[in-house]
Every structure is written in C-alpha cells, then in structure tokens.
C-alpha positions in Angstrom: -52.7 -54.7 -100.7 -50.6 -54.4 -97.5 -46.8 -54.8 -97.9 -45.6 -58.1 -96.5 -42.7 -56.4 -94.7 -45.2 -54.2 -92.8 -47.2 -57.3 -91.8 -44.0 -58.9 -90.5 -43.2 -55.8 -88.5 -46.7 -55.8 -87.0 -46.6 -59.5 -86.1 -43.3 -59.0 -84.3 -44.9 -56.5 -82.0 -46.0 -57.5 -78.5 -49.8 -58.0 -78.1 -49.9 -54.7 -76.1 -48.2 -52.8 -78.9 -50.4 -54.4 -81.6 -53.5 -53.3 -79.6 -52.1 -49.8 -79.4 -51.4 -49.8 -83.1 -55.0 -50.9 -83.8 -56.2 -47.9 -81.7 -53.9 -45.5 -83.7 -55.1 -46.9 -87.0 -58.8 -46.8 -85.9 -58.4 -43.1 -85.0 -57.4 -42.4 -88.6 -60.8 -43.5 -89.9 -63.8 -41.2 -90.4 -67.5 -42.1 -90.2 -67.5 -42.2 -94.0 -64.8 -44.9 -93.9 -67.2 -47.2 -91.9 -70.2 -48.1 -94.0 -73.3 -49.0 -92.1 -76.2 -50.6 -93.9 -79.8 -49.4 -93.4 -80.6 -52.6 -91.5 -77.6 -52.1 -89.2 -78.5 -48.5 -88.6 -82.1 -49.5 -87.8 -80.8 -52.1 -85.3 -78.5 -49.6 -83.7 -81.3 -47.0 -83.5 -83.6 -49.5 -81.9 -81.0 -50.5 -79.3 -80.2 -46.9 -78.5 -83.9 -46.2 -78.0 -84.3 -49.2 -75.7 -81.3 -48.0 -73.7 -82.7 -44.6 -73.4 -86.2 -45.8 -72.5 -85.0 -48.4 -70.0 -81.8 -47.0 -68.4 -82.1 -49.3 -65.4 -82.3 -52.4 -67.6 -78.6 -52.1 -68.7 -75.6 -53.9 -67.4 -72.1 -52.4 -67.0 -69.5 -54.0 -69.1 -67.7 -55.8 -66.2 -71.0 -57.5 -65.2 -71.9 -58.5 -68.8 -68.4 -59.8 -69.4 -68.5 -61.9 -66.2 -71.9 -63.4 -67.3 -70.4 -64.3 -70.7 -67.3 -65.9 -69.2 -69.5 -68.0 -66.9 -71.5 -69.2 -69.9 -68.2 -70.3 -71.6 -67.0 -72.4 -68.6 
C-alpha cells in the first residue's frame, strides 16, 4: 500500500512534474515486472508482423491522433 503522505505529495505536483515522475517510475520497471498474457503476446506479435509486412500502411502518431480527435468532435 502506498503511504497517503506520498500520494498527497504527488497530487500537489504540477501535471508536467507528475508526468515526469511517471516516466521516472516507469524506467525502474523491468520486463519481468510487466506481465503479458499469451493472448496479448500473440496480438502484439501479429501487429508487429503486419507492420513489418505492410510498412506503407502505417500512420505516424500525429496523423493518427488528428483522426481520433476529429472522431471525438
């Protein structure tokens, strides 16, 4: 369980500092800390294979993000 005083400190940070903290904490994790089920691994492998076999069928993140934002508005 995370100490409430630590949570209070985190909540008091600016959004930018909280995002930086997330990155710092993320970097402390190893692959063994991030369990992936067999079905998730199969899905990731299939998507990677699709990306490698059809490299021109991919969209850069800014384009994909813009399409998603248009769908929301």
